[in-house]
C-alpha positions in Angstrom: -8.9 21.2 5.8 -5.9 21.4 8.1 -2.7 19.5 6.9 -0.5 17.2 9.2 2.8 15.5 8.9 2.7 12.0 7.4 5.7 9.7 7.2 5.9 6.2 5.6 9.0 4.3 6.5 10.3 0.9 5.4 13.4 -1.0 6.0 14.8 0.5 2.8 14.3 4.0 4.1 11.6 6.8 4.0 9.1 6.2 1.3 6.9 9.3 1.9 7.5 12.3 4.2 5.3 15.4 3.6 2.2 17.4 5.0 -1.1 15.7 3.9 -4.8 16.5 4.3 -5.6 12.9 4.9 -4.4 9.2 4.8 -6.7 6.1 4.4 -5.2 2.7 5.0 -6.2 -0.9 5.9 -5.9 -1.8 9.6 -6.6 -5.0 11.5 -9.9 -3.3 12.5 -10.8 -2.3 9.0 -10.1 0.6 6.7 -9.6 3.9 8.5 -9.0 7.6 7.5 -6.7 9.8 9.4 -7.4 13.6 9.4 -5.6 16.4 11.3 -6.2 16.3 15.0 -7.1 12.5 15.0 -7.0 10.9 18.4 -3.7 9.1 19.2 -3.8 5.6 17.9 -1.6 2.6 17.4 -2.6 -0.3 15.1 -1.4 -3.1 12.9 -1.7 -2.4 9.2 -3.1 -5.1 6.9 -1.8 -5.7 3.3 -3.7 -3.4 0.9 -4.0 0.0 -0.6 -2.9 3.3 1.1 -4.4 6.5 -0.3 -2.8 9.8 0.7 -4.5 13.1 -0.2 -2.2 16.0 -0.7 -3.2 19.3 -2.4 -6.6 17.7 -3.3 -4.7 15.0 -5.4 -4.5 11.3 -4.4 -1.2 9.4 -4.0 -1.7 5.6 -4.0 0.6 3.0 -2.3 0.6 -0.7 -1.8 1.7 -1.8 1.7 2.2 -5.5 2.8 1.6 -4.8 6.4 3.3 -3.1 9.3 2.4 -0.6 12.1 0.5 2.8 12.3 1.1 5.3 15.0 -1.1 8.5 15.1 0.4 11.3 17.2 -0.9 14.8 17.9 1.4 16.3 15.3 2.1 13.5 12.9 1.2 10.1 11.6 3.9 7.5 11.2 3.5 4.3 9.2 6.2 1.7 9.6 5.5 -0.6 6.6 7.0 -4.0 5.7 7.2 -2.6 2.2 5.5 0.3 0.5 5.4 0.8 -3.2 3.8 3.7 -5.2 1.3 2.5 -7.7 2.9 4.6 -10.5 6.1 2.6 -9.9 4.5 -0.9 -10.1 5.1 -3.1 -13.1 2.5 -5.6 -14.1 4.9 -7.9 -15.9 7.4 -7.8 -13.0 4.6 -8.5 -10.5 3.3 -11.5 -12.5 6.9 -12.8 -12.8 7.4 -12.3 -9.0 4.2 -14.3 -8.3 5.3 -17.0 -10.6 8.7 -17.2 -9.0 7.2 -17.2 -5.4 4.7 -19.9 -6.3 7.5 -22.1 -7.6 9.5 -21.6 -4.5 6.5 -22.6 -2.3 6.7 -26.0 -4.0 10.2 -26.8 -3.1 11.6 -28.1 0.1 12.5 -25.1 2.0 13.7 -24.2 5.5 11.2 -22.5 7.8 13.0 -19.1 7.1 13.0 -19.7 3.2 9.2 -20.7 3.5 8.4 -17.3 5.3 10.3 -15.4 2.8 8.6 -17.2 -0.2 5.2 -16.6 1.5 6.0 -12.8 2.0 7.2 -12.6 -1.6 4.0 -14.1 -2.9 1.8 -12.0 -0.6 3.6 -8.9 -2.0 3.3 -10.0 -5.7 -0.4 -11.0 -5.3 -1.0 -7.6 -3.8 0.6 -5.8 -6.7 -1.2 -7.8 -9.3 -4.5 -7.1 -7.5 -3.9 -3.4 -7.3 -2.7 -3.1 -11.0 -5.9 -5.0 -12.0 -8.0 -2.4 -9.8 -6.2 0.4 -11.3 -6.8 -0.8 -14.9 -10.5 -1.4 -14.1 -11.0 2.1 -12.5 -9.1 3.7 -15.5 -11.4 1.9 -18.0 -14.4 2.9 -15.9 -13.4 6.6 -16.0 -12.9 6.6 -19.7 -16.3 5.0 -20.2 -17.9 7.6 -17.9 -16.1 10.4 -19.9 -17.3 8.6 -23.1 -13.9 8.4 -24.6 -14.7 4.8 -25.5 -17.7 3.4 -27.2 
């Protein structure tokens, strides 16, 4: 499989920049997979899981939304936020969810409400993905008969 350049950029900076075999991500039209020589495309990205395949291994990220641009020589993701699964912490995600839920119950300005909603959405996404990761890991162990 031919590789292509993939960049994932957030407000904080470049999260990922490397040659990849493919990238799968959630868009407004559903989940899509980009391979080399994909037709040019611009799309909104929905919150969810991004899977990047590099050297036949998968790298997982959680994105909270953004834009996707597929060009002839590269794919660029401009994400609101992008966090690698291996850097997510369940305790921190649960604390962030609780904090955002409390903020939503307070009297807030329009801007503060939007920020609280964004924080809640991100925390809920992290919790969901961490739960999925745990479930998948348990299933793999059961399939490998490491557990009874």
